[in-house]
C-alpha positions as CSV (number, residue, x, y, z in Angstrom):
1,M,0.0,0.0,0.0
2,A,1.1,3.5,-0.8
3,D,1.4,6.3,1.7
4,F,-1.8,7.7,3.1
5,D,-2.8,10.7,5.2
6,Q,-5.8,9.2,7.1
7,E,-7.1,5.8,7.8
8,L,-10.7,4.7,8.2
9,D,-11.5,1.4,9.7
10,A,-15.0,0.3,8.4
11,T,-14.6,-3.4,9.3
12,G,-17.9,-4.9,10.4
13,L,-20.0,-2.2,8.8
14,N,-22.4,-2.9,5.9
15,C,-23.4,-0.8,3.0
16,P,-23.9,2.2,3.0
17,L,-21.9,2.9,6.2
18,P,-18.4,2.5,4.8
19,I,-19.2,5.0,2.0
20,L,-20.9,7.4,4.4
21,R,-17.9,7.3,6.8
22,A,-15.5,7.7,3.9
23,K,-17.5,10.7,2.6
24,K,-17.3,12.3,6.0
25,A,-13.6,11.6,6.4
26,L,-12.8,13.0,2.9
27,A,-14.8,16.2,3.7
28,S,-12.3,17.0,6.5
29,M,-9.3,16.4,4.3
30,S,-7.4,18.6,1.8
31,A,-7.3,18.1,-2.0
32,G,-4.5,15.6,-2.9
33,Q,-4.6,13.8,0.5
34,V,-5.1,10.1,0.5
35,L,-7.6,8.1,2.6
36,H,-7.0,4.5,3.4
37,I,-10.2,2.5,4.0
38,I,-10.4,-1.0,5.4
39,A,-13.8,-2.7,5.0
40,T,-15.2,-6.3,5.3
41,D,-18.4,-5.8,3.2
42,P,-17.8,-7.5,-0.2
43,G,-20.2,-4.9,-1.7
44,S,-17.8,-2.1,-0.8
45,V,-15.7,-3.0,-3.9
46,K,-18.3,-1.8,-6.4
47,D,-19.5,0.8,-4.0
48,F,-16.2,2.6,-3.7
49,D,-15.7,2.2,-7.5
50,A,-19.0,4.0,-8.1
51,F,-18.3,6.5,-5.3
52,A,-15.0,7.5,-6.9
53,K,-16.7,8.0,-10.3
54,Q,-19.6,10.0,-8.9
55,T,-17.5,12.3,-6.7
56,G,-14.4,12.8,-8.9
57,N,-12.1,11.5,-6.2
58,E,-9.5,9.0,-7.5
59,L,-9.6,5.4,-6.4
60,M,-5.9,4.7,-6.5
61,E,-6.0,1.2,-5.2
62,S,-8.5,-1.5,-4.4
63,K,-7.4,-4.9,-3.1
64,E,-8.7,-7.9,-1.0
65,E,-6.7,-9.8,1.5
66,G,-7.9,-12.4,3.9
67,G,-11.5,-11.2,3.7
68,K,-10.6,-7.6,4.2
69,F,-11.0,-5.0,1.4
70,E,-8.6,-2.1,1.3
71,F,-9.0,1.1,-0.7
72,L,-6.9,4.2,-1.3
73,I,-8.9,7.2,-2.4
74,K,-7.2,10.5,-3.3
75,K,-9.3,13.5,-2.6
76,A,-9.9,15.6,-5.8
């Protein structure tokens, strides 16, 4: 994983909570900063993909490891 500025642990949360928490976290961040999200909801993969497209933020990385999904989103 690349460097990030803030981490959001959304493990155990189901849709739409990981997205809502990420939205809130990104709102407090500066443009160009990177948010690292850890989630356990398999639906979060397509959710974060759609979220990035809708908001213009960049989904830099999306990976799954041992039942955990990790995302890096760079604020636009």
